[in-house]
LUMDO-67181 format. One record per residue (C-alpha): residue in three letters; x, z, y. Coordinates in Angstrom, 1 decimal, padded with zeros to 4 digits, always signed. Layout:
// residues N
(ALA,(X,Z,Y))
...
END
This chain:
// residues 163
(MET,(+067.0,+055.7,+135.9))
(PHE,(+070.7,+056.7,+136.2))
(GLY,(+072.9,+057.8,+133.4))
(PRO,(+075.8,+060.2,+133.4))
(THR,(+078.4,+057.7,+134.6))
(PHE,(+076.5,+056.7,+137.8))
(GLY,(+078.3,+059.2,+140.0))
(ASN,(+081.7,+057.9,+139.0))
(GLU,(+080.5,+054.3,+139.6))
(ILE,(+079.3,+055.3,+143.1))
(VAL,(+082.6,+057.0,+144.0))
(ALA,(+084.6,+054.0,+142.6))
(ALA,(+082.6,+051.7,+145.0))
(GLY,(+083.6,+054.0,+147.9))
(LEU,(+080.0,+055.0,+148.6))
(GLN,(+078.7,+058.4,+149.7))
(ILE,(+075.1,+058.7,+148.9))
(GLY,(+072.8,+061.0,+146.9))
(TRP,(+070.5,+060.0,+144.0))
(MET,(+068.2,+061.5,+141.6))
(ASP,(+068.3,+060.7,+137.8))
(ASP,(+064.9,+059.0,+138.1))
(GLY,(+066.5,+056.2,+140.2))
(THR,(+065.7,+057.5,+143.6))
(ILE,(+068.4,+056.9,+146.2))
(LEU,(+068.9,+059.3,+149.0))
(GLY,(+070.4,+058.1,+152.2))
(ARG,(+070.1,+054.4,+151.7))
(GLU,(+068.7,+054.1,+155.2))
(ASN,(+072.1,+055.3,+156.6))
(LEU,(+074.1,+052.5,+154.8))
(THR,(+075.5,+049.5,+156.6))
(PRO,(+074.4,+046.2,+155.2))
(GLU,(+077.8,+045.8,+153.4))
(GLN,(+077.5,+049.3,+151.8))
(ALA,(+073.8,+048.5,+150.8))
(ALA,(+075.1,+045.3,+149.1))
(LYS,(+077.8,+047.4,+147.3))
(LEU,(+075.2,+049.9,+146.2))
(ASP,(+072.8,+047.2,+144.9))
(ALA,(+075.8,+045.7,+142.9))
(VAL,(+076.5,+049.1,+141.4))
(ILE,(+072.9,+049.7,+140.5))
(ALA,(+072.7,+046.1,+138.9))
(ALA,(+075.8,+046.8,+136.9))
(HIS,(+074.9,+050.3,+135.9))
(LYS,(+074.1,+051.0,+132.2))
(PRO,(+072.2,+054.3,+132.0))
(ASN,(+073.0,+054.7,+128.3))
(ARG,(+076.7,+054.1,+128.8))
(PRO,(+078.6,+057.1,+127.3))
(THR,(+081.0,+059.3,+129.2))
(LEU,(+084.7,+059.6,+128.3))
(ASP,(+083.9,+063.2,+127.1))
(GLN,(+081.3,+061.8,+124.7))
(ILE,(+083.8,+059.2,+123.3))
(ALA,(+086.4,+062.1,+122.9))
(ALA,(+083.8,+064.3,+121.2))
(GLU,(+083.0,+061.5,+118.7))
(ARG,(+086.8,+060.9,+118.1))
(ASN,(+087.3,+064.6,+117.5))
(ARG,(+084.3,+064.8,+115.1))
(ARG,(+085.8,+061.9,+113.1))
(LEU,(+089.3,+063.4,+113.1))
(GLN,(+087.9,+066.7,+111.7))
(MET,(+086.1,+065.1,+108.7))
(GLY,(+089.1,+065.6,+106.4))
(PHE,(+089.9,+063.2,+103.6))
(ASP,(+090.3,+063.1,+099.8))
(TYR,(+093.9,+063.0,+098.5))
(PRO,(+094.6,+062.1,+094.9))
(PHE,(+097.7,+063.9,+093.6))
(GLY,(+097.8,+061.7,+090.5))
(ASP,(+098.4,+064.6,+088.2))
(SER,(+096.6,+067.7,+086.8))
(ARG,(+095.8,+068.8,+090.4))
(GLY,(+093.4,+065.9,+090.7))
(VAL,(+091.9,+065.0,+094.0))
(HIS,(+091.8,+067.5,+096.8))
(ARG,(+089.7,+067.5,+100.0))
(ILE,(+092.3,+067.9,+102.8))
(GLY,(+090.8,+069.7,+105.8))
(THR,(+091.6,+068.4,+109.3))
(THR,(+089.7,+070.8,+111.6))
(PRO,(+091.7,+072.3,+114.5))
(ALA,(+092.3,+075.5,+112.4))
(ASP,(+093.5,+073.3,+109.5))
(MET,(+095.8,+071.4,+111.8))
(ILE,(+097.5,+074.7,+112.9))
(GLY,(+098.2,+075.4,+109.2))
(TRP,(+099.5,+071.8,+108.9))
(GLY,(+102.0,+072.6,+111.6))
(GLU,(+103.4,+075.5,+109.6))
(VAL,(+103.6,+073.6,+106.4))
(SER,(+105.2,+070.6,+108.1))
(THR,(+107.8,+072.7,+109.7))
(TYR,(+108.7,+074.3,+106.4))
(ALA,(+108.7,+070.9,+104.5))
(GLY,(+110.9,+069.4,+107.2))
(ALA,(+113.4,+072.3,+106.9))
(LEU,(+113.4,+071.9,+103.1))
(LEU,(+113.9,+068.2,+103.3))
(ASP,(+116.7,+068.7,+105.9))
(SER,(+118.5,+071.0,+103.5))
(GLY,(+118.1,+068.5,+100.6))
(ASP,(+115.5,+070.7,+098.8))
(VAL,(+112.8,+068.5,+097.2))
(THR,(+111.7,+070.9,+094.5))
(THR,(+110.6,+074.2,+096.2))
(GLN,(+106.9,+074.7,+095.8))
(ILE,(+104.9,+075.2,+099.1))
(ALA,(+101.6,+077.1,+098.6))
(ILE,(+098.7,+075.4,+100.5))
(VAL,(+095.0,+075.8,+100.4))
(THR,(+092.9,+072.7,+100.7))
(ASP,(+089.1,+072.4,+101.1))
(THR,(+089.1,+072.1,+097.3))
(GLY,(+091.2,+075.2,+096.6))
(PRO,(+094.8,+076.5,+096.4))
(CYS,(+097.6,+074.4,+095.1))
(HIS,(+101.3,+073.9,+095.5))
(VAL,(+103.2,+070.9,+096.8))
(THR,(+106.9,+070.0,+097.3))
(ALA,(+108.2,+068.9,+100.6))
(PRO,(+108.1,+065.2,+099.7))
(GLU,(+104.5,+065.6,+098.4))
(TRP,(+103.5,+067.2,+101.7))
(ARG,(+105.2,+064.2,+103.6))
(ALA,(+103.0,+061.9,+101.4))
(ILE,(+099.9,+063.8,+102.5))
(GLU,(+101.0,+063.5,+106.1))
(LEU,(+101.4,+059.8,+105.7))
(ALA,(+098.0,+059.4,+104.1))
(ALA,(+096.5,+061.4,+107.0))
(ALA,(+098.2,+059.3,+109.6))
(MET,(+096.9,+056.1,+108.0))
(LEU,(+093.4,+057.5,+108.3))
(ARG,(+093.7,+059.3,+111.7))
(GLN,(+095.8,+057.0,+113.7))
(PRO,(+093.3,+054.2,+113.7))
(VAL,(+090.6,+056.7,+115.0))
(TRP,(+092.8,+057.6,+117.9))
(ALA,(+093.6,+053.9,+118.6))
(ARG,(+089.8,+052.9,+118.5))
(SER,(+089.0,+055.9,+120.9))
(PHE,(+091.4,+054.3,+123.5))
(VAL,(+089.6,+051.0,+123.2))
(LEU,(+086.1,+052.6,+123.3))
(SER,(+087.2,+054.6,+126.4))
(GLN,(+087.7,+051.3,+128.1))
(SER,(+084.6,+049.5,+126.9))
(LEU,(+082.2,+052.5,+126.7))
(PRO,(+079.7,+050.9,+124.3))
(THR,(+076.3,+052.5,+124.0))
(ASP,(+076.6,+052.6,+120.2))
(TYR,(+079.9,+054.5,+120.3))
(THR,(+078.8,+056.7,+117.3))
(SER,(+078.3,+053.7,+115.0))
(ASP,(+080.8,+053.4,+112.2))
(ALA,(+081.1,+049.7,+113.1))
(GLN,(+082.7,+050.7,+116.5))
(TRP,(+085.4,+052.7,+114.7))
(LYS,(+086.7,+050.1,+112.4))
END
């Protein structure tokens, strides 16, 4: 049986053959002995359960969208910070505003935000602290996705692979 990466493996080996997912090879009889040996090597090395790069990226994106808890350390308590694509568009707006405030020396203006917990206000330095907390959680996910894209482990959804 062949998995979703088999086609790329065949192309990388420089072969032009047909195949069916059940393991049937079409056109083997037209291969030279050298090409047949290459094909045999590709088949021997093939891992049908190996994920595709798209699957690794989808798992990375799922993890990046999980959000995180941020403790404000005051009466606002702990807020769940959303990190979906729509949330990240909002982050861009808040980050631009916070950056402009900081550039002008303003560290007290309240910026209204809405977290997954509810509405609250933050100052520009507080927003930067949220960005740092997010980066400490998100950047390792990106880094691991690059490693996993090279190794393509079959258990790529396992939490152990993302540590």
